[in-house]
C-alpha positions in Angstrom: 0.0 0.0 0.0 1.4 3.4 -0.9 1.6 6.1 1.8 -1.4 8.3 2.0 -0.8 11.8 0.8 -2.4 14.9 2.2 -5.8 15.3 0.8 -7.5 18.4 -0.6 -9.2 20.4 2.1 -7.5 18.5 5.0 -5.8 21.6 6.3 -9.1 23.4 6.5 -10.6 20.6 8.7 -13.6 20.0 6.4 -16.7 19.1 8.3 -20.1 17.7 7.3 -22.8 20.3 7.7 -26.6 20.3 6.9 -25.9 22.6 3.9 -23.3 20.2 2.5 -25.7 17.3 2.9 -28.6 19.1 1.2 -26.6 20.3 -1.7 -25.1 16.9 -2.3 -28.4 15.0 -2.1 -30.9 17.5 -3.4 -33.1 16.8 -0.5 -34.6 19.5 1.8 -34.7 17.3 4.9 -31.8 15.2 6.2 -34.2 12.4 7.2 -35.2 12.0 3.5 -31.7 11.3 2.2 -31.3 7.7 1.0 -28.0 7.9 -1.0 -25.1 10.1 -0.3 -21.7 10.5 -2.1 -19.1 12.5 -0.2 -16.0 11.2 -1.9 -12.7 13.1 -1.9 -13.9 16.2 0.0 -11.0 16.2 2.6 -13.5 15.5 5.4 -12.1 15.1 8.9 -15.3 15.4 10.9 -18.7 13.7 10.1 -20.6 16.4 11.9 -24.4 16.0 11.6 -24.2 13.0 9.3 -25.8 10.9 12.0 -29.1 12.8 11.5 -29.6 11.1 8.1 -31.6 8.3 9.7 -33.0 6.9 6.4 -29.6 6.7 4.7 -29.0 3.4 2.9 -26.0 4.0 0.7 -23.0 6.1 1.7 -19.6 6.8 0.1 -17.0 8.5 2.3 -13.9 7.3 0.4 -10.9 9.5 -0.2 -11.2 11.7 2.8 -9.1 12.1 6.0 -11.4 10.5 8.6 -10.0 9.0 11.7 -13.3 7.9 13.4 -16.8 7.1 12.4 -18.7 8.0 15.6 -21.8 9.6 14.0 -22.5 6.5 11.8 -23.7 4.6 14.9 -27.2 6.0 14.4 -27.6 4.9 10.8 -29.5 1.7 11.5 -30.8 1.5 7.9 -27.4 1.7 6.2 -26.8 -1.1 3.8 -23.7 -0.2 1.7 -20.8 1.8 3.1 -17.5 2.8 1.5 -14.9 4.3 3.8 -11.8 3.4 1.8 -8.7 5.6 1.6 -9.1 7.3 4.9 -7.1 7.1 8.2 -9.3 4.8 10.3 -7.8 2.7 13.1 -11.2 1.3 14.2 -14.7 0.5 13.1 -16.5 0.2 16.4 -19.4 2.6 15.6 -20.5 0.2 12.8 -21.5 -2.4 15.3 -24.8 -0.5 15.6 -25.5 -0.5 11.8 -27.6 -3.7 12.0 -28.6 -3.7 8.3 -25.1 -3.3 6.9 -24.4 -5.8 4.1 -21.4 -4.4 2.2 -18.4 -2.6 3.7 -15.3 -1.3 1.8 -12.6 -0.2 4.3 -9.5 -0.7 2.1 -6.7 1.9 2.4 -6.9 2.6 6.2 -4.8 1.8 9.3 -6.5 -1.4 10.6 -3.6 -3.4 12.0 -5.0 -6.5 13.6 -7.9 -8.9 12.9 -9.2 -8.0 16.4 -10.2 -4.6 15.1 -12.8 -6.4 13.1 -14.4 -8.0 16.1 -17.0 -5.2 16.3 -18.5 -6.5 13.0 -19.1 -10.0 14.3 -22.7 -9.1 15.4 -23.7 -7.9 11.9 -25.6 -10.9 10.7 -26.4 -9.4 7.3 -22.8 -8.4 6.5 -21.8 -10.4 3.4 -19.2 -8.4 1.5 -16.0 -7.0 3.1 -13.1 -5.3 1.3 -9.9 -4.5 3.2 -7.6 -4.7 0.2 -7.9 -3.3 -3.3 -5.0 -4.2 -5.6 -6.4 -2.2 -8.5 -6.5 1.0 -6.5 -3.3 0.0 -4.6 -5.1 0.2 -1.2 -4.8 -2.0 1.8 -4.5 -2.2 5.5 -1.5 -3.3 7.7 -3.4 -6.4 8.7 -3.5 -7.6 5.1 0.3 -8.2 5.1 -0.2 -11.4 7.2 -0.1 -14.6 5.0 -3.0 -15.9 7.0 -5.0 -12.7 6.7 -7.9 -14.1 4.7 -8.2 -17.2 6.8 -8.3 -15.1 10.0 -11.0 -12.8 8.6 -13.1 -15.8 7.6 -12.8 -17.4 11.0 -13.7 -14.1 12.7 -16.6 -13.3 10.4 -18.0 -16.7 9.1 -21.0 -15.1 7.6 -19.0 -13.3 4.8 -19.6 -14.5 1.3 -17.1 -12.1 -0.5 -13.8 -10.9 0.8 -11.8 -8.4 -1.2 -13.9 -9.0 -4.3 -13.5 -12.8 -4.2 -16.4 -15.1 -3.3 -15.3 -17.4 -0.5 -18.5 -19.3 0.2 -21.6 -20.2 -1.7 -22.1 -20.6 -5.4 -19.1 -19.7 -7.4 -16.5 -20.1 -4.6 -15.0 -23.2 -6.2 -14.4 -21.3 -9.4 -12.6 -18.6 -7.6 -10.3 -21.2 -5.9 -9.6 -22.8 -9.3 -8.7 -19.4 -10.7 -6.3 -18.7 -7.8 -4.7 -22.1 -8.2 -4.2 -21.5 -11.9 -2.8 -18.0 -11.3 -0.3 -19.5 -8.8 0.8 -22.1 -11.3 1.5 -19.4 -13.9 3.7 -17.3 -11.6 7.5 -17.1 -12.3 9.4 -20.0 -10.9 6.4 -22.4 -10.7 7.1 -23.9 -14.1 9.4 -23.4 -17.1 8.2 -21.3 -20.0 7.4 -17.7 -20.8 6.3 -15.5 -18.0 2.6 -15.0 -17.7 1.0 -11.6 -17.1 -0.1 -11.1 -13.5 -3.8 -11.4 -13.0 -5.6 -8.0 -12.5 -9.2 -7.2 -11.6 -11.4 -6.8 -14.6 -13.5 -4.1 -13.2 -13.0 -0.8 -11.4 -13.4 -0.3 -7.6 -17.0 0.0 -6.6 -18.4 -2.0 -9.6 -20.0 -4.7 -7.4 -21.4 -2.3 -4.8 -25.1 -2.6 -4.6 -27.5 0.4 -4.8 -30.8 0.9 -3.0 -33.7 0.0 -5.3 -35.5 3.3 -4.6 -35.5 7.0 -5.4 -35.2 8.5 -8.9 -31.8 10.0 -8.1 -30.5 6.6 -7.2 -31.8 5.1 -10.5 -30.3 7.9 -12.5 -26.9 7.4 -10.9 -27.2 3.7 -11.4 -28.0 4.2 -15.1 -25.0 6.5 -15.6 -22.7 4.0 -14.0 -24.1 1.2 -16.2 -23.5 3.2 -19.3 -19.9 3.9 -18.2 -19.3 0.2 -17.4 -20.8 -0.9 -20.8 -18.3 1.3 -22.6 -15.4 -0.2 -20.6 -16.6 -3.8 -21.3 -15.3 -3.8 -24.8 -11.8 -2.8 -23.7 -11.9 -5.2 -20.8 -12.9 -8.1 -23.1 -9.9 -7.4 -25.3 -7.5 -7.4 -22.4 -9.0 -10.6 -21.1 -8.6 -12.3 -24.5 -4.9 -11.3 -24.5 -4.3 -12.6 -21.0 -6.0 -15.9 -21.8 -3.9 -16.3 -24.9 -0.7 -15.7 -22.9 -1.9 -18.2 -20.3 -2.5 -20.9 -22.9 1.0 -20.4 -24.2 2.5 -20.8 -20.8 0.5 -24.0 -20.0 1.5 -26.0 -23.0 3.2 -26.1 -26.4 1.8 -24.2 -29.4 -1.2 -25.9 -30.8 -2.2 -27.7 -27.6 -4.3 -24.8 -26.3 -7.5 -26.1 -28.0 -7.3 -29.3 -25.9 -8.1 -27.5 -22.7 -11.8 -27.6 -21.8 -13.2 -25.8 -18.7 
């Protein structure tokens, strides 16, 4: 993980205010806000954010936050992104009983014990603490047994760092990881295979609340952006598969592999 640089507005101690929330959401009452994007504003204080009691989707990534105290009152929160901040703990999230997806990559979480506060969130299925594409992580991710420890601490998780670990599709992910390991330098003779990279940008799999016209408009915009990227991603994937086939066997034998 690269060192976190000073973020815009940090020196000013940016704080969440009712005016900021209303201008960002287009709502007149804080209690009516369902979706809120406060990304990259240099926030250091969440201020009155806890008054948005109906909030379901919240993006606080790319700020300078060190604590999440006001979020304890957001009982309806379903999706939360606090990546690329300076958090050393997630304790207030223990009260977010409806939380299903949490992205906390790029913070200062040092031990698995700092995730213990999430153990009571029965609906939590997706957790991201490391994002290779965005070059974000946490100190605890450096441990070789990191993924295993997280799974033991939070057995209800279905997806960790974008990879499905339980349920339908988990076997396929394991197969891909084994294949990737076999293609790494030193595992077998032959040309060096390209290192596997995520096919989609951060936030692609984050769910959106199925209500509010503003939410639907934002979802449609993201879908159009993603559609345009698919053509390029498909080309890159084809090139990567071609190189993998060359590394797995002699020329002409690639067609014998059936998955």
